[in-house]
C-alpha positions in Angstrom: 63.1 134.0 138.1 65.7 133.5 140.9 68.8 131.7 139.6 71.2 129.7 141.8 73.5 129.1 138.8 74.4 132.1 136.5 73.3 131.8 132.9 76.1 131.3 130.5 78.6 130.7 133.3 82.0 129.2 132.6 82.5 128.2 136.3 81.9 124.5 135.5 85.5 124.1 134.1 88.3 124.5 136.6 92.0 124.6 136.2 92.0 125.4 132.6 92.9 128.5 130.6 89.7 129.7 129.0 89.7 131.8 125.8 86.9 132.8 123.4 87.5 133.0 119.6 84.8 134.8 117.5 84.6 134.1 113.8 82.1 134.6 111.0 80.3 132.5 108.3 80.1 133.1 104.6 76.4 134.0 105.0 77.2 136.7 107.6 76.6 135.3 111.1 79.0 135.7 114.0 79.8 132.5 115.9 82.1 131.5 118.8 84.6 128.9 119.8 85.5 128.6 123.4 88.8 126.9 124.3 89.5 125.1 127.6 93.2 124.5 127.6 95.0 122.6 130.3 97.9 121.2 128.4 99.1 120.9 124.8 97.9 117.7 123.2 98.2 115.8 119.9 94.5 115.2 120.2 92.0 118.0 120.3 88.3 117.6 121.1 85.5 119.8 119.7 82.1 119.7 121.4 79.0 120.5 119.3 75.6 121.3 121.0 72.1 120.8 119.6 69.2 123.0 118.7 68.1 125.4 121.4 71.0 124.5 123.6 74.6 125.8 123.6 78.1 125.1 124.8 76.6 125.2 128.3 75.5 121.6 128.1 79.2 120.5 128.2 80.4 122.8 131.0 77.6 122.8 133.6 78.9 123.5 137.2 76.3 121.5 139.2 77.5 118.1 138.0 80.7 116.6 136.6 80.5 117.9 133.0 81.9 116.4 129.8 84.6 119.1 129.2 86.1 118.6 132.7 85.9 114.8 132.3 87.8 115.0 129.1 90.5 117.4 130.6 90.9 115.0 133.5 91.3 112.0 131.2 94.2 113.1 129.1 92.5 115.3 126.6 94.0 118.6 127.6 92.8 120.8 124.7 89.0 120.9 124.6 86.9 123.3 122.4 83.2 124.0 122.3 81.5 125.8 119.4 78.4 128.0 119.6 76.9 127.9 116.1 73.7 129.5 114.8 71.5 127.2 116.9 73.1 128.3 120.1 71.0 129.8 122.9 73.9 132.1 123.5 72.9 134.0 120.3 69.7 135.8 119.4 69.2 133.9 116.1 66.7 131.3 117.3 64.5 134.0 118.7 64.3 135.8 115.4 62.1 135.2 112.4 64.3 133.3 110.0 64.3 130.5 107.4 67.5 128.7 108.3 67.7 125.0 107.8 70.2 122.3 108.5 71.8 122.7 105.1 72.8 126.2 106.1 74.6 124.9 109.1 76.3 122.1 107.2 77.4 124.5 104.4 78.3 127.6 106.4 78.8 126.9 110.1 80.9 123.9 110.5 83.4 124.5 107.6 83.9 128.0 109.2 84.3 126.3 112.6 87.0 124.0 111.4 88.9 126.7 109.6 89.0 128.8 112.8 89.9 125.7 114.9 92.7 124.7 112.5 94.1 128.2 112.6 94.9 127.5 116.3 95.6 123.8 116.5 97.2 123.2 113.0 97.1 119.6 111.7 96.6 117.9 115.1 94.0 115.2 115.3 90.5 116.6 116.0 87.8 114.5 117.6 84.2 115.7 117.5 81.4 115.0 120.0 78.1 116.2 118.8 74.5 116.2 120.1 71.0 116.3 118.6 70.6 118.4 115.5 74.2 119.5 116.0 75.1 115.9 115.4 72.8 115.7 112.3 74.2 118.8 110.7 77.9 118.1 111.5 77.5 114.6 110.1 75.9 116.2 107.0 78.9 118.5 106.6 81.3 115.5 107.0 79.4 113.2 104.6 79.1 116.0 102.1 82.9 116.3 102.0 82.9 119.8 103.3 84.9 118.8 106.3 87.9 116.5 106.3 90.6 115.2 108.6 88.3 114.4 111.5 89.9 111.7 113.7 86.6 110.5 115.1 82.9 111.6 115.5 80.7 110.8 118.4 77.0 111.5 117.9 74.5 111.4 120.8 70.8 110.5 120.1 70.7 111.0 116.3 72.8 111.5 113.2 71.9 110.9 109.6 68.7 109.0 109.9 66.3 111.0 112.2 63.4 108.8 113.4 60.7 110.2 115.8 57.7 108.9 117.7 54.3 108.9 116.0 53.0 111.9 118.0 56.1 113.8 116.9 55.3 113.1 113.3 51.9 114.6 113.8 53.4 117.7 115.4 56.0 118.0 112.5 53.3 117.8 109.9 50.9 120.4 111.4 52.7 122.1 114.2 54.9 124.6 112.4 52.0 125.9 110.2 49.6 126.2 113.1 52.1 128.0 115.3 53.3 130.4 112.7 50.1 131.2 110.7 47.3 130.5 113.2 48.8 131.2 116.6 51.2 133.8 115.2 54.4 132.7 116.8 57.6 132.6 114.6 59.5 130.6 117.3 58.8 128.5 120.4 60.3 129.1 123.8 60.2 127.1 127.0 60.0 130.4 128.8 56.5 131.1 127.4 55.1 130.2 130.9 56.7 133.4 132.2 55.0 135.6 129.6 52.3 138.0 130.8 49.0 136.3 131.6 46.6 135.8 128.6 49.2 136.6 126.0 49.5 134.0 123.2 52.8 132.5 124.5 51.4 132.3 128.1 48.2 130.6 126.8 50.1 128.1 124.8 52.2 127.2 127.8 49.1 126.8 130.0 47.5 124.5 127.4 50.7 122.4 127.2 50.9 122.0 130.9 47.4 120.6 131.1 48.9 117.4 129.5 51.9 117.2 131.8 51.4 116.4 135.4 54.8 114.7 135.9 56.3 117.9 137.4 55.4 121.5 138.1 58.0 123.1 135.9 56.3 124.7 132.8 59.6 125.0 131.0 60.0 121.2 131.2 56.5 120.7 129.8 57.2 123.1 126.9 60.4 121.3 126.0 58.5 118.1 125.8 56.1 119.9 123.5 59.0 121.3 121.4 60.9 118.1 121.0 59.3 114.8 121.6 56.5 112.5 122.9 56.7 111.8 126.6 56.3 112.9 130.1 58.9 114.2 130.0 60.3 113.8 126.5 63.8 115.2 126.8 65.3 113.2 129.6 64.5 110.9 132.6 63.6 113.1 135.6 65.5 110.7 137.9 68.7 111.3 136.0 68.8 115.0 136.7 69.8 116.9 139.7 67.1 119.2 141.1 69.4 122.2 140.2 69.5 121.1 136.6 65.8 120.5 136.3 65.1 124.0 137.8 67.1 125.6 135.0 66.1 123.6 131.9 65.0 126.8 130.1 68.5 128.1 130.5 70.0 124.9 129.1 67.6 124.6 126.1 65.9 127.8 125.1 64.0 129.3 122.1 63.9 127.6 118.7 63.1 128.8 115.2 60.4 126.8 113.5 62.0 126.2 110.1 64.4 123.6 111.4 61.4 121.5 112.2 60.4 121.6 108.5 63.7 120.2 107.5 63.5 117.5 110.2 60.1 116.5 108.9 61.5 116.2 105.3 64.3 113.9 106.6 61.9 111.8 108.7 59.7 111.3 105.6 62.8 110.4 103.5 64.2 108.1 106.2 67.6 109.9 106.0 69.2 113.3 105.9 68.4 115.0 102.6 68.7 118.5 101.1 65.9 120.8 102.1 65.6 122.9 98.9 67.1 120.8 96.0 66.6 123.5 93.4 68.1 126.4 95.4 71.5 127.2 93.9 72.9 128.3 97.2 73.1 124.7 98.2 74.6 123.4 95.0 77.7 122.1 96.8 75.5 119.8 99.0 74.3 116.3 97.9 70.6 115.5 97.6 71.1 112.6 100.0 73.9 112.7 102.6 74.3 108.9 102.8 75.1 108.5 99.1 78.9 108.1 99.7 78.7 106.6 103.2 81.3 104.0 102.4 83.8 106.6 101.4 83.8 108.5 104.7 86.8 107.2 106.6 86.0 108.9 110.0 85.0 106.3 112.6 81.8 107.1 114.4 80.5 106.2 117.8 76.7 106.3 117.8 75.2 106.8 121.3 71.7 105.3 121.5 69.8 106.1 124.7 67.2 103.3 125.1 64.6 105.7 126.5 64.9 108.3 123.7 61.5 109.9 123.2 62.8 112.5 120.8 64.7 110.5 118.1 63.8 107.0 119.2 66.1 104.4 117.7 67.7 106.7 115.1 71.3 105.7 115.8 70.5 102.0 116.1 69.0 102.3 112.6 71.9 104.3 111.2 74.4 101.8 112.5 72.8 99.0 110.6 73.1 101.1 107.4 76.7 102.1 108.0 77.6 98.6 108.9 76.5 97.5 105.4 78.4 100.4 103.8 81.6 100.0 105.8 81.6 96.9 108.0 83.4 97.3 111.3 84.3 101.0 110.9 81.6 102.5 113.2 80.4 101.6 116.7 77.1 101.6 118.5 76.7 102.1 122.2 73.2 101.6 123.7 72.7 103.6 126.9 70.2 101.9 129.3 68.0 104.1 131.3 68.8 107.3 129.4 66.8 109.7 127.3 67.7 112.2 124.7 69.7 114.8 126.6 70.6 113.3 130.0 73.6 111.4 128.5 75.2 114.9 128.6 73.5 116.6 131.6 72.6 113.7 133.8 74.0 113.5 137.4 75.6 110.1 136.7 76.6 110.6 133.1 80.3 110.8 134.2 79.9 107.2 135.4 77.5 105.7 132.8 78.3 107.6 129.5 81.5 109.6 129.5 83.9 106.7 130.0 82.5 105.1 126.9 83.3 108.2 124.9 86.8 108.5 126.4 87.5 104.9 125.6 86.4 105.4 122.0 88.6 108.6 121.7 91.6 106.9 123.1 91.4 104.1 120.7 91.4 106.6 117.8 94.0 108.9 119.3 97.8 109.0 119.6 
């Protein structure tokens, strides 16, 4: 594959001092925080990616990215975390049994400890996407994280809802892939595997049902995540350069996370994956149990063409409005899908200003 944009590049953020801060979790994984510092600020912003993606979704050089937009709009101290779901780490391409409780229990409390070590007691605003938004919300609503000035969640948070076809894939897909096909993870790059290997054949089979473009990685991502052609975004919202490197933006994924999502979809809300496992004793059985006690205001971004998590955030806002009237906000995004509110060519016009407005109303 010939790349016009380097993988894991930091070139998308200009005029900022960049520093990387490694740290560890209680269960023994190494994670990273990357800081983009332009000026000292009373308000710090932490960016949280989703499953298979990485901090890259916030710093892409081919379009005006969210990190740069925040720096240019008065938030001079922006951080991005790469946690265990990050495509910058090997974890998702390994055989594992991690679930979202692991992230809520281990990754984000460790992230906040490391962040606080550098920024002290300044206000911290969090912008999270996909299963990063789900698991960060879980950590917050479980009381493991405190003193968050605001939380913005794109696409989904504590009430994952998926299309009917995705429910079918969640019920049978992980078992078939792991025990019949023999694949412990799924990767949009399977189309680049040697001909007639199991990954290559799976990619070829998936592409038979996707004639909307000629990019096999795009087809595989639709298979991984949703129900649509494509499922992850609106093609018209992406630059050609972005579409050509979707496998760099969202890469391999371990299968066990899907099992936890299936359990949440069946329950109608975020719940503990293994209730009898003593390792997770500090976590609640249901993460919405004390919703009225969580004081952090939330902005729920709801793309109206979301073919991954459908109307999840619209549904959650109704629940939170009953628990704490007026505390949380909903912003429907016309014409956007699951991921393009972050990586779309016009996201800096249609989406980012809504986030900045919300942050400023909850900042100094």
